mmCIF file of the N, C-alpha and C atoms, coordinates in Angstrom:
data_MODEL
# 
_entry.id   MODEL 
# 
loop_
_atom_site.group_PDB 
_atom_site.id 
_atom_site.type_symbol 
_atom_site.label_atom_id 
_atom_site.label_alt_id 
_atom_site.label_comp_id 
_atom_site.label_asym_id 
_atom_site.label_entity_id 
_atom_site.label_seq_id 
_atom_site.pdbx_PDB_ins_code 
_atom_site.Cartn_x 
_atom_site.Cartn_y 
_atom_site.Cartn_z 
_atom_site.occupancy 
_atom_site.B_iso_or_equiv 
_atom_site.pdbx_formal_charge 
_atom_site.auth_seq_id 
_atom_site.auth_comp_id 
_atom_site.auth_asym_id 
_atom_site.auth_atom_id 
_atom_site.pdbx_PDB_model_num 
ATOM 1   N N  . MET A 1 1  ? -21.669 -9.194  26.357 1.00 0.00 ? 1  MET A N  1 
ATOM 2   C CA . MET A 1 1  ? -20.421 -9.763  25.901 1.00 0.00 ? 1  MET A CA 1 
ATOM 3   C C  . MET A 1 1  ? -20.722 -10.931 24.974 1.00 0.00 ? 1  MET A C  1 
ATOM 4   N N  . ASN A 1 2  ? -19.946 -11.067 23.949 1.00 0.00 ? 2  ASN A N  1 
ATOM 5   C CA . ASN A 1 2  ? -20.141 -12.127 22.972 1.00 0.00 ? 2  ASN A CA 1 
ATOM 6   C C  . ASN A 1 2  ? -19.465 -13.409 23.444 1.00 0.00 ? 2  ASN A C  1 
ATOM 7   N N  . ASP A 1 3  ? -20.096 -14.553 23.210 1.00 0.00 ? 3  ASP A N  1 
ATOM 8   C CA . ASP A 1 3  ? -19.531 -15.837 23.617 1.00 0.00 ? 3  ASP A CA 1 
ATOM 9   C C  . ASP A 1 3  ? -18.667 -16.472 22.535 1.00 0.00 ? 3  ASP A C  1 
ATOM 10  N N  . VAL A 1 4  ? -18.372 -15.755 21.487 1.00 0.00 ? 4  VAL A N  1 
ATOM 11  C CA . VAL A 1 4  ? -17.562 -16.281 20.390 1.00 0.00 ? 4  VAL A CA 1 
ATOM 12  C C  . VAL A 1 4  ? -16.097 -15.969 20.663 1.00 0.00 ? 4  VAL A C  1 
ATOM 13  N N  . GLU A 1 5  ? -15.235 -17.000 20.537 1.00 0.00 ? 5  GLU A N  1 
ATOM 14  C CA . GLU A 1 5  ? -13.806 -16.787 20.739 1.00 0.00 ? 5  GLU A CA 1 
ATOM 15  C C  . GLU A 1 5  ? -13.225 -15.978 19.587 1.00 0.00 ? 5  GLU A C  1 
ATOM 16  N N  . LEU A 1 6  ? -12.354 -15.034 19.918 1.00 0.00 ? 6  LEU A N  1 
ATOM 17  C CA . LEU A 1 6  ? -11.685 -14.231 18.900 1.00 0.00 ? 6  LEU A CA 1 
ATOM 18  C C  . LEU A 1 6  ? -10.319 -14.839 18.620 1.00 0.00 ? 6  LEU A C  1 
ATOM 19  N N  . THR A 1 7  ? -10.306 -15.880 17.797 1.00 0.00 ? 7  THR A N  1 
ATOM 20  C CA . THR A 1 7  ? -9.057  -16.543 17.440 1.00 0.00 ? 7  THR A CA 1 
ATOM 21  C C  . THR A 1 7  ? -8.873  -16.500 15.934 1.00 0.00 ? 7  THR A C  1 
ATOM 22  N N  . LEU A 1 8  ? -7.651  -16.733 15.497 1.00 0.00 ? 8  LEU A N  1 
ATOM 23  C CA . LEU A 1 8  ? -7.341  -16.677 14.069 1.00 0.00 ? 8  LEU A CA 1 
ATOM 24  C C  . LEU A 1 8  ? -7.479  -18.014 13.364 1.00 0.00 ? 8  LEU A C  1 
ATOM 25  N N  . GLY A 1 9  ? -7.634  -19.097 14.094 1.00 0.00 ? 9  GLY A N  1 
ATOM 26  C CA . GLY A 1 9  ? -7.603  -20.436 13.528 1.00 0.00 ? 9  GLY A CA 1 
ATOM 27  C C  . GLY A 1 9  ? -8.408  -20.651 12.263 1.00 0.00 ? 9  GLY A C  1 
ATOM 28  N N  . GLU A 1 10 ? -9.718  -20.643 12.371 1.00 0.00 ? 10 GLU A N  1 
ATOM 29  C CA . GLU A 1 10 ? -10.566 -20.951 11.218 1.00 0.00 ? 10 GLU A CA 1 
ATOM 30  C C  . GLU A 1 10 ? -10.484 -19.905 10.108 1.00 0.00 ? 10 GLU A C  1 
ATOM 31  N N  . PRO A 1 11 ? -10.556 -18.609 10.414 1.00 0.00 ? 11 PRO A N  1 
ATOM 32  C CA . PRO A 1 11 ? -10.445 -17.635 9.318  1.00 0.00 ? 11 PRO A CA 1 
ATOM 33  C C  . PRO A 1 11 ? -9.104  -17.721 8.586  1.00 0.00 ? 11 PRO A C  1 
ATOM 34  N N  . LEU A 1 12 ? -8.029  -17.975 9.319  1.00 0.00 ? 12 LEU A N  1 
ATOM 35  C CA . LEU A 1 12 ? -6.723  -18.082 8.675  1.00 0.00 ? 12 LEU A CA 1 
ATOM 36  C C  . LEU A 1 12 ? -6.646  -19.327 7.802  1.00 0.00 ? 12 LEU A C  1 
ATOM 37  N N  . GLU A 1 13 ? -7.140  -20.458 8.294  1.00 0.00 ? 13 GLU A N  1 
ATOM 38  C CA . GLU A 1 13 ? -7.146  -21.681 7.485  1.00 0.00 ? 13 GLU A CA 1 
ATOM 39  C C  . GLU A 1 13 ? -7.939  -21.474 6.198  1.00 0.00 ? 13 GLU A C  1 
ATOM 40  N N  . ARG A 1 14 ? -9.061  -20.797 6.298  1.00 0.00 ? 14 ARG A N  1 
ATOM 41  C CA . ARG A 1 14 ? -9.879  -20.536 5.101  1.00 0.00 ? 14 ARG A CA 1 
ATOM 42  C C  . ARG A 1 14 ? -9.125  -19.638 4.121  1.00 0.00 ? 14 ARG A C  1 
ATOM 43  N N  . ALA A 1 15 ? -8.458  -18.607 4.625  1.00 0.00 ? 15 ALA A N  1 
ATOM 44  C CA . ALA A 1 15 ? -7.681  -17.719 3.756  1.00 0.00 ? 15 ALA A CA 1 
ATOM 45  C C  . ALA A 1 15 ? -6.555  -18.475 3.070  1.00 0.00 ? 15 ALA A C  1 
ATOM 46  N N  . VAL A 1 16 ? -5.885  -19.372 3.801  1.00 0.00 ? 16 VAL A N  1 
ATOM 47  C CA . VAL A 1 16 ? -4.811  -20.177 3.208  1.00 0.00 ? 16 VAL A CA 1 
ATOM 48  C C  . VAL A 1 16 ? -5.372  -21.073 2.110  1.00 0.00 ? 16 VAL A C  1 
ATOM 49  N N  . ASP A 1 17 ? -6.530  -21.688 2.359  1.00 0.00 ? 17 ASP A N  1 
ATOM 50  C CA . ASP A 1 17 ? -7.148  -22.564 1.353  1.00 0.00 ? 17 ASP A CA 1 
ATOM 51  C C  . ASP A 1 17 ? -7.573  -21.797 0.109  1.00 0.00 ? 17 ASP A C  1 
ATOM 52  N N  . LEU A 1 18 ? -8.169  -20.619 0.294  1.00 0.00 ? 18 LEU A N  1 
ATOM 53  C CA . LEU A 1 18 ? -8.709  -19.868 -0.834 1.00 0.00 ? 18 LEU A CA 1 
ATOM 54  C C  . LEU A 1 18 ? -7.686  -18.979 -1.537 1.00 0.00 ? 18 LEU A C  1 
ATOM 55  N N  . PHE A 1 19 ? -6.766  -18.413 -0.776 1.00 0.00 ? 19 PHE A N  1 
ATOM 56  C CA . PHE A 1 19 ? -5.824  -17.429 -1.334 1.00 0.00 ? 19 PHE A CA 1 
ATOM 57  C C  . PHE A 1 19 ? -4.393  -17.681 -0.858 1.00 0.00 ? 19 PHE A C  1 
ATOM 58  N N  . PRO A 1 20 ? -3.826  -18.856 -1.095 1.00 0.00 ? 20 PRO A N  1 
ATOM 59  C CA . PRO A 1 20 ? -2.514  -19.172 -0.524 1.00 0.00 ? 20 PRO A CA 1 
ATOM 60  C C  . PRO A 1 20 ? -1.403  -18.208 -0.927 1.00 0.00 ? 20 PRO A C  1 
ATOM 61  N N  . ALA A 1 21 ? -1.449  -17.685 -2.137 1.00 0.00 ? 21 ALA A N  1 
ATOM 62  C CA . ALA A 1 21 ? -0.375  -16.806 -2.616 1.00 0.00 ? 21 ALA A CA 1 
ATOM 63  C C  . ALA A 1 21 ? -0.732  -15.324 -2.514 1.00 0.00 ? 21 ALA A C  1 
ATOM 64  N N  . ARG A 1 22 ? -1.909  -15.006 -1.973 1.00 0.00 ? 22 ARG A N  1 
ATOM 65  C CA . ARG A 1 22 ? -2.307  -13.603 -1.831 1.00 0.00 ? 22 ARG A CA 1 
ATOM 66  C C  . ARG A 1 22 ? -1.322  -12.892 -0.928 1.00 0.00 ? 22 ARG A C  1 
ATOM 67  N N  . GLU A 1 23 ? -0.917  -11.719 -1.348 1.00 0.00 ? 23 GLU A N  1 
ATOM 68  C CA . GLU A 1 23 ? 0.105   -10.989 -0.608 1.00 0.00 ? 23 GLU A CA 1 
ATOM 69  C C  . GLU A 1 23 ? -0.515  -10.112 0.474  1.00 0.00 ? 23 GLU A C  1 
ATOM 70  N N  . LEU A 1 24 ? 0.065   -10.173 1.655  1.00 0.00 ? 24 LEU A N  1 
ATOM 71  C CA . LEU A 1 24 ? -0.281  -9.296  2.767  1.00 0.00 ? 24 LEU A CA 1 
ATOM 72  C C  . LEU A 1 24 ? 0.846   -8.288  2.904  1.00 0.00 ? 24 LEU A C  1 
ATOM 73  N N  . VAL A 1 25 ? 0.509   -7.056  3.187  1.00 0.00 ? 25 VAL A N  1 
ATOM 74  C CA . VAL A 1 25 ? 1.526   -6.014  3.312  1.00 0.00 ? 25 VAL A CA 1 
ATOM 75  C C  . VAL A 1 25 ? 1.354   -5.331  4.663  1.00 0.00 ? 25 VAL A C  1 
ATOM 76  N N  . THR A 1 26 ? 2.447   -5.265  5.417  1.00 0.00 ? 26 THR A N  1 
ATOM 77  C CA . THR A 1 26 ? 2.460   -4.614  6.718  1.00 0.00 ? 26 THR A CA 1 
ATOM 78  C C  . THR A 1 26 ? 3.389   -3.417  6.650  1.00 0.00 ? 26 THR A C  1 
ATOM 79  N N  . LYS A 1 27 ? 2.908   -2.277  7.097  1.00 0.00 ? 27 LYS A N  1 
ATOM 80  C CA . LYS A 1 27 ? 3.759   -1.089  7.149  1.00 0.00 ? 27 LYS A CA 1 
ATOM 81  C C  . LYS A 1 27 ? 4.457   -1.055  8.502  1.00 0.00 ? 27 LYS A C  1 
ATOM 82  N N  . LEU A 1 28 ? 5.775   -0.954  8.471  1.00 0.00 ? 28 LEU A N  1 
ATOM 83  C CA . LEU A 1 28 ? 6.590   -0.961  9.677  1.00 0.00 ? 28 LEU A CA 1 
ATOM 84  C C  . LEU A 1 28 ? 6.777   0.457   10.210 1.00 0.00 ? 28 LEU A C  1 
ATOM 85  N N  . PRO A 1 29 ? 7.162   0.591   11.485 1.00 0.00 ? 29 PRO A N  1 
ATOM 86  C CA . PRO A 1 29 ? 7.312   1.926   12.085 1.00 0.00 ? 29 PRO A CA 1 
ATOM 87  C C  . PRO A 1 29 ? 8.264   2.846   11.328 1.00 0.00 ? 29 PRO A C  1 
ATOM 88  N N  . ASP A 1 30 ? 9.266   2.279   10.660 1.00 0.00 ? 30 ASP A N  1 
ATOM 89  C CA . ASP A 1 30 ? 10.220  3.123   9.927  1.00 0.00 ? 30 ASP A CA 1 
ATOM 90  C C  . ASP A 1 30 ? 9.711   3.529   8.548  1.00 0.00 ? 30 ASP A C  1 
ATOM 91  N N  . GLY A 1 31 ? 8.472   3.125   8.216  1.00 0.00 ? 31 GLY A N  1 
ATOM 92  C CA . GLY A 1 31 ? 7.876   3.483   6.933  1.00 0.00 ? 31 GLY A CA 1 
ATOM 93  C C  . GLY A 1 31 ? 8.069   2.447   5.848  1.00 0.00 ? 31 GLY A C  1 
ATOM 94  N N  . SER A 1 32 ? 8.949   1.478   6.077  1.00 0.00 ? 32 SER A N  1 
ATOM 95  C CA . SER A 1 32 ? 9.144   0.416   5.092  1.00 0.00 ? 32 SER A CA 1 
ATOM 96  C C  . SER A 1 32 ? 7.983   -0.574  5.184  1.00 0.00 ? 32 SER A C  1 
ATOM 97  N N  . THR A 1 33 ? 7.944   -1.509  4.265  1.00 0.00 ? 33 THR A N  1 
ATOM 98  C CA . THR A 1 33 ? 6.875   -2.502  4.266  1.00 0.00 ? 33 THR A CA 1 
ATOM 99  C C  . THR A 1 33 ? 7.458   -3.906  4.328  1.00 0.00 ? 33 THR A C  1 
ATOM 100 N N  . HIS A 1 34 ? 6.662   -4.810  4.878  1.00 0.00 ? 34 HIS A N  1 
ATOM 101 C CA . HIS A 1 34 ? 7.005   -6.231  4.927  1.00 0.00 ? 34 HIS A CA 1 
ATOM 102 C C  . HIS A 1 34 ? 5.912   -6.955  4.154  1.00 0.00 ? 34 HIS A C  1 
ATOM 103 N N  . ARG A 1 35 ? 6.300   -7.780  3.179  1.00 0.00 ? 35 ARG A N  1 
ATOM 104 C CA . ARG A 1 35 ? 5.332   -8.490  2.345  1.00 0.00 ? 35 ARG A CA 1 
ATOM 105 C C  . ARG A 1 35 ? 5.445   -9.988  2.579  1.00 0.00 ? 35 ARG A C  1 
ATOM 106 N N  . TYR A 1 36 ? 4.303   -10.644 2.682  1.00 0.00 ? 36 TYR A N  1 
ATOM 107 C CA . TYR A 1 36 ? 4.273   -12.081 2.894  1.00 0.00 ? 36 TYR A CA 1 
ATOM 108 C C  . TYR A 1 36 ? 2.915   -12.598 2.436  1.00 0.00 ? 36 TYR A C  1 
ATOM 109 N N  . THR A 1 37 ? 2.770   -13.921 2.339  1.00 0.00 ? 37 THR A N  1 
ATOM 110 C CA . THR A 1 37 ? 1.522   -14.526 1.877  1.00 0.00 ? 37 THR A CA 1 
ATOM 111 C C  . THR A 1 37 ? 0.742   -15.083 3.069  1.00 0.00 ? 37 THR A C  1 
ATOM 112 N N  . TYR A 1 38 ? -0.492  -15.494 2.807  1.00 0.00 ? 38 TYR A N  1 
ATOM 113 C CA . TYR A 1 38 ? -1.273  -16.139 3.857  1.00 0.00 ? 38 TYR A CA 1 
ATOM 114 C C  . TYR A 1 38 ? -0.580  -17.412 4.329  1.00 0.00 ? 38 TYR A C  1 
ATOM 115 N N  . VAL A 1 39 ? 0.048   -18.152 3.401  1.00 0.00 ? 39 VAL A N  1 
ATOM 116 C CA . VAL A 1 39 ? 0.779   -19.364 3.785  1.00 0.00 ? 39 VAL A CA 1 
ATOM 117 C C  . VAL A 1 39 ? 1.927   -19.003 4.721  1.00 0.00 ? 39 VAL A C  1 
ATOM 118 N N  . ASP A 1 40 ? 2.678   -17.953 4.376  1.00 0.00 ? 40 ASP A N  1 
ATOM 119 C CA . ASP A 1 40 ? 3.778   -17.500 5.241  1.00 0.00 ? 40 ASP A CA 1 
ATOM 120 C C  . ASP A 1 40 ? 3.255   -17.121 6.627  1.00 0.00 ? 40 ASP A C  1 
ATOM 121 N N  . ALA A 1 41 ? 2.150   -16.386 6.663  1.00 0.00 ? 41 ALA A N  1 
ATOM 122 C CA . ALA A 1 41 ? 1.568   -15.951 7.936  1.00 0.00 ? 41 ALA A CA 1 
ATOM 123 C C  . ALA A 1 41 ? 1.148   -17.158 8.770  1.00 0.00 ? 41 ALA A C  1 
ATOM 124 N N  . ALA A 1 42 ? 0.511   -18.136 8.134  1.00 0.00 ? 42 ALA A N  1 
ATOM 125 C CA . ALA A 1 42 ? 0.062   -19.330 8.851  1.00 0.00 ? 42 ALA A CA 1 
ATOM 126 C C  . ALA A 1 42 ? 1.251   -20.100 9.419  1.00 0.00 ? 42 ALA A C  1 
ATOM 127 N N  . GLU A 1 43 ? 2.330   -20.209 8.645  1.00 0.00 ? 43 GLU A N  1 
ATOM 128 C CA . GLU A 1 43 ? 3.521   -20.910 9.135  1.00 0.00 ? 43 GLU A CA 1 
ATOM 129 C C  . GLU A 1 43 ? 4.099   -20.199 10.355 1.00 0.00 ? 43 GLU A C  1 
ATOM 130 N N  . TRP A 1 44 ? 4.178   -18.857 10.298 1.00 0.00 ? 44 TRP A N  1 
ATOM 131 C CA . TRP A 1 44 ? 4.718   -18.086 11.420 1.00 0.00 ? 44 TRP A CA 1 
ATOM 132 C C  . TRP A 1 44 ? 3.825   -18.229 12.650 1.00 0.00 ? 44 TRP A C  1 
ATOM 133 N N  . ILE A 1 45 ? 2.515   -18.139 12.456 1.00 0.00 ? 45 ILE A N  1 
ATOM 134 C CA . ILE A 1 45 ? 1.571   -18.256 13.569 1.00 0.00 ? 45 ILE A CA 1 
ATOM 135 C C  . ILE A 1 45 ? 1.647   -19.647 14.189 1.00 0.00 ? 45 ILE A C  1 
ATOM 136 N N  . ASN A 1 46 ? 1.776   -20.684 13.353 1.00 0.00 ? 46 ASN A N  1 
ATOM 137 C CA . ASN A 1 46 ? 1.892   -22.046 13.878 1.00 0.00 ? 46 ASN A CA 1 
ATOM 138 C C  . ASN A 1 46 ? 3.197   -22.236 14.650 1.00 0.00 ? 46 ASN A C  1 
ATOM 139 N N  . GLN A 1 47 ? 4.286   -21.612 14.190 1.00 0.00 ? 47 GLN A N  1 
ATOM 140 C CA . GLN A 1 47 ? 5.548   -21.671 14.934 1.00 0.00 ? 47 GLN A CA 1 
ATOM 141 C C  . GLN A 1 47 ? 5.396   -20.989 16.295 1.00 0.00 ? 47 GLN A C  1 
ATOM 142 N N  . LEU A 1 48 ? 4.744   -19.839 16.299 1.00 0.00 ? 48 LEU A N  1 
ATOM 143 C CA . LEU A 1 48 ? 4.515   -19.119 17.553 1.00 0.00 ? 48 LEU A CA 1 
ATOM 144 C C  . LEU A 1 48 ? 3.655   -19.953 18.500 1.00 0.00 ? 48 LEU A C  1 
ATOM 145 N N  . ALA A 1 49 ? 2.604   -20.570 17.976 1.00 0.00 ? 49 ALA A N  1 
ATOM 146 C CA . ALA A 1 49 ? 1.735   -21.414 18.796 1.00 0.00 ? 49 ALA A CA 1 
ATOM 147 C C  . ALA A 1 49 ? 2.524   -22.586 19.374 1.00 0.00 ? 49 ALA A C  1 
ATOM 148 N N  . GLY A 1 50 ? 3.408   -23.174 18.573 1.00 0.00 ? 50 GLY A N  1 
ATOM 149 C CA . GLY A 1 50 ? 4.246   -24.273 19.055 1.00 0.00 ? 50 GLY A CA 1 
ATOM 150 C C  . GLY A 1 50 ? 5.177   -23.824 20.168 1.00 0.00 ? 50 GLY A C  1 
ATOM 151 N N  . ALA A 1 51 ? 5.743   -22.629 20.023 1.00 0.00 ? 51 ALA A N  1 
ATOM 152 C CA . ALA A 1 51 ? 6.636   -22.096 21.056 1.00 0.00 ? 51 ALA A CA 1 
ATOM 153 C C  . ALA A 1 51 ? 5.872   -21.848 22.355 1.00 0.00 ? 51 ALA A C  1 
ATOM 154 N N  . LEU A 1 52 ? 4.664   -21.305 22.252 1.00 0.00 ? 52 LEU A N  1 
ATOM 155 C CA . LEU A 1 52 ? 3.845   -21.080 23.448 1.00 0.00 ? 52 LEU A CA 1 
ATOM 156 C C  . LEU A 1 52 ? 3.485   -22.405 24.107 1.00 0.00 ? 52 LEU A C  1 
ATOM 157 N N  . ASP A 1 53 ? 3.199   -23.413 23.283 1.00 0.00 ? 53 ASP A N  1 
ATOM 158 C CA . ASP A 1 53 ? 2.902   -24.748 23.794 1.00 0.00 ? 53 ASP A CA 1 
ATOM 159 C C  . ASP A 1 53 ? 4.124   -25.321 24.517 1.00 0.00 ? 53 ASP A C  1 
ATOM 160 N N  . ASP A 1 54 ? 5.311   -25.147 23.919 1.00 0.00 ? 54 ASP A N  1 
ATOM 161 C CA . ASP A 1 54 ? 6.549   -25.626 24.541 1.00 0.00 ? 54 ASP A CA 1 
ATOM 162 C C  . ASP A 1 54 ? 6.802   -24.954 25.890 1.00 0.00 ? 54 ASP A C  1 
ATOM 163 N N  . LEU A 1 55 ? 6.325   -23.726 26.045 1.00 0.00 ? 55 LEU A N  1 
ATOM 164 C CA . LEU A 1 55 ? 6.472   -23.005 27.312 1.00 0.00 ? 55 LEU A CA 1 
ATOM 165 C C  . LEU A 1 55 ? 5.456   -23.456 28.360 1.00 0.00 ? 55 LEU A C  1 
ATOM 166 N N  . GLY A 1 56 ? 4.530   -24.320 27.943 1.00 0.00 ? 56 GLY A N  1 
ATOM 167 C CA . GLY A 1 56 ? 3.554   -24.852 28.878 1.00 0.00 ? 56 GLY A CA 1 
ATOM 168 C C  . GLY A 1 56 ? 2.228   -24.119 28.906 1.00 0.00 ? 56 GLY A C  1 
ATOM 169 N N  . LEU A 1 57 ? 2.014   -23.182 27.993 1.00 0.00 ? 57 LEU A N  1 
ATOM 170 C CA . LEU A 1 57 ? 0.732   -22.476 27.957 1.00 0.00 ? 57 LEU A CA 1 
ATOM 171 C C  . LEU A 1 57 ? -0.336  -23.383 27.357 1.00 0.00 ? 57 LEU A C  1 
ATOM 172 N N  . GLU A 1 58 ? -1.491  -23.386 27.974 1.00 0.00 ? 58 GLU A N  1 
ATOM 173 C CA . GLU A 1 58 ? -2.616  -24.197 27.522 1.00 0.00 ? 58 GLU A CA 1 
ATOM 174 C C  . GLU A 1 58 ? -3.578  -23.350 26.696 1.00 0.00 ? 58 GLU A C  1 
ATOM 175 N N  . ALA A 1 59 ? -4.438  -24.006 25.944 1.00 0.00 ? 59 ALA A N  1 
ATOM 176 C CA . ALA A 1 59 ? -5.385  -23.305 25.071 1.00 0.00 ? 59 ALA A CA 1 
ATOM 177 C C  . ALA A 1 59 ? -6.295  -22.360 25.854 1.00 0.00 ? 59 ALA A C  1 
ATOM 178 N N  . ASP A 1 60 ? -6.649  -22.713 27.086 1.00 0.00 ? 60 ASP A N  1 
ATOM 179 C CA . ASP A 1 60 ? -7.561  -21.881 27.879 1.00 0.00 ? 60 ASP A CA 1 
ATOM 180 C C  . ASP A 1 60 ? -6.849  -20.827 28.723 1.00 0.00 ? 60 ASP A C  1 
ATOM 181 N N  . ASP A 1 61 ? -5.520  -20.801 28.687 1.00 0.00 ? 61 ASP A N  1 
ATOM 182 C CA . ASP A 1 61 ? -4.786  -19.788 29.440 1.00 0.00 ? 61 ASP A CA 1 
ATOM 183 C C  . ASP A 1 61 ? -5.049  -18.419 28.830 1.00 0.00 ? 61 ASP A C  1 
ATOM 184 N N  . HIS A 1 62 ? -5.086  -17.416 29.677 1.00 0.00 ? 62 HIS A N  1 
ATOM 185 C CA . HIS A 1 62 ? -5.289  -16.048 29.203 1.00 0.00 ? 62 HIS A CA 1 
ATOM 186 C C  . HIS A 1 62 ? -3.933  -15.414 28.925 1.00 0.00 ? 62 HIS A C  1 
ATOM 187 N N  . ARG A 1 63 ? -3.831  -14.783 27.781 1.00 0.00 ? 63 ARG A N  1 
ATOM 188 C CA . ARG A 1 63 ? -2.593  -14.119 27.391 1.00 0.00 ? 63 ARG A CA 1 
ATOM 189 C C  . ARG A 1 63 ? -2.919  -12.704 26.959 1.00 0.00 ? 63 ARG A C  1 
ATOM 190 N N  . TRP A 1 64 ? -2.007  -11.820 27.188 1.00 0.00 ? 64 TRP A N  1 
ATOM 191 C CA . TRP A 1 64 ? -2.147  -10.438 26.742 1.00 0.00 ? 64 TRP A CA 1 
ATOM 192 C C  . TRP A 1 64 ? -1.413  -10.292 25.431 1.00 0.00 ? 64 TRP A C  1 
ATOM 193 N N  . ASN A 1 65 ? -2.062  -9.715  24.437 1.00 0.00 ? 65 ASN A N  1 
ATOM 194 C CA . ASN A 1 65 ? -1.445  -9.512  23.133 1.00 0.00 ? 65 ASN A CA 1 
ATOM 195 C C  . ASN A 1 65 ? -1.284  -8.016  22.909 1.00 0.00 ? 65 ASN A C  1 
ATOM 196 N N  . PRO A 1 66 ? -0.060  -7.511  23.012 1.00 0.00 ? 66 PRO A N  1 
ATOM 197 C CA . PRO A 1 66 ? 0.135   -6.063  22.862 1.00 0.00 ? 66 PRO A CA 1 
ATOM 198 C C  . PRO A 1 66 ? -0.045  -5.569  21.433 1.00 0.00 ? 66 PRO A C  1 
ATOM 199 N N  . LEU A 1 67 ? -0.244  -6.466  20.475 1.00 0.00 ? 67 LEU A N  1 
ATOM 200 C CA . LEU A 1 67 ? -0.402  -6.055  19.081 1.00 0.00 ? 67 LEU A CA 1 
ATOM 201 C C  . LEU A 1 67 ? -1.822  -5.622  18.752 1.00 0.00 ? 67 LEU A C  1 
ATOM 202 N N  . TRP A 1 68 ? -2.778  -5.894  19.622 1.00 0.00 ? 68 TRP A N  1 
ATOM 203 C CA . TRP A 1 68 ? -4.162  -5.530  19.309 1.00 0.00 ? 68 TRP A CA 1 
ATOM 204 C C  . TRP A 1 68 ? -4.391  -4.103  19.643 1.00 0.00 ? 68 TRP A C  1 
# 
């Protein structure tokens, strides 16, 4: 087992710094697409992290992510 944490923090920050306006495209179940930038993604992820923090979850708490 690898001792490296699988988190988005550093890679996402680097992507925002290097490619802030680069477009990400997600294909939705209905076949349509959702387009956003690395900056948009970082803002959404930070909002989600804030909401989890408000719920009392700590950095070391284990969470299940059904998106993986």
